[in-house]
C-alpha positions as a printed Julia matrix, in Angstrom:
48×3 Matrix{Float64}:
  -0.03    0.25  -0.04
   3.77    2.42   1.05
   1.45    4.66   3.11
   0.53    5.2    6.57
  -2.39    3.27   8.84
  -4.08    6.98  10.0
  -7.51    5.68  11.78
  -8.76    2.45  12.18
 -12.35    0.92  13.19
 -13.3    -1.78  15.08
 -16.49   -3.01  13.05
 -17.27   -6.34  13.65
 -15.58   -8.11  17.36
 -15.26  -11.77  16.52
 -13.2   -13.88  19.65
 -14.11  -13.66  23.68
 -10.32  -12.58  23.87
 -10.61   -8.15  24.26
  -9.46   -6.46  21.33
  -7.82   -3.44  23.32
  -6.91   -0.06  20.1
  -2.37   -0.25  21.16
  -2.47   -3.87  23.3
  -3.92   -6.28  20.85
  -4.56   -5.22  18.15
  -3.1    -0.91  16.32
  -0.8    -0.15  13.11
   3.03   -0.27  12.54
   3.92    2.21   9.4
   1.56    0.61   6.62
   0.83   -2.0    8.8
  -2.17   -3.66  11.41
  -1.21   -5.89  13.75
  -3.29   -8.18  15.7
  -2.39  -10.44  18.52
  -3.54  -12.16  22.4
  -6.38  -13.88  20.63
  -7.94  -10.48  19.26
 -10.46  -11.35  16.19
 -12.75   -9.42  14.57
 -13.18   -7.44  10.92
 -11.67   -3.7   11.1
 -11.87   -0.59   8.89
  -8.64    1.15   7.37
  -8.22    4.35   6.92
  -4.7     5.33   4.66
  -2.68    8.6    5.06
  -2.74    9.17   0.95
């Protein structure tokens, strides 16, 4: 993609584990990371 992530919106939580911004999901550069059992549908907004 090449552009950095500007904002992430959690649309639908799919796991029993919590999805906590900055802990179980977040972004690094142009990539979304998901960890600690978090499963969800996300909308990702990129900087142009």
